[in-house]
C-alpha positions, 0 to 999 in steps of 0.5 A: 803086872799090877792091877790098876789102883782105884781112886775111891776111898776105902771104908776105913777112910770114910769111917775116920772122916765121919768120926772127925765130923761127929767130934767137931759137931759135938764140940760146936753144937753147945756153942751154937745153942748158947749163941742162939739163946743170947740172940733170943735174949737180946731180941727180948730186951729190944722188944721190952725197950720198944714196949717201954717207948710205947708206954711213954707215948701212951702216957703223953697221949692219954695221961695213963699207962697202957694195959697189956691189951692196949700194947702191940702184940708180941708177935707183931714185934718179934716172932722169935720173942713171941715163941719163947716169952709171954708179956705181963704188964703190971700197972702201979700208981704212977708207974708200970713194970713190963715183964717177958716171962719165959716159957723156956727153962734155958732163957731168963725172964726179963723185966723193965720198970718205968724208971728204966730198971732192968730185972732178970730172973729164972724162968718159971719152973726152973730152979 
């Protein structure tokens, strides 16, 4: 008479399943990180566009552009952007340049001028 067959997984089957999951995770993780960084960068562009509108409203109201202290705080516009970027406002005669300077080497710093010209440059410290 045969012993009853067990319906449990063997150790070898469990190891094979874990190896497959590990390979799939190692392939998916870089792609997920890339999508996450693109999302943060898109959020940063949206924040710069909102700050650009704030500058235009400030000009209409006071006939001058706002300094960084007069603009809304980054954390009020986006927690995610505030974690990864720092706002810089350069006032020039007749214009301004808004910059989001990245703290993360994987994210580019972004800039937007009063003419609507976008700039993108590597983060500080990354070459």
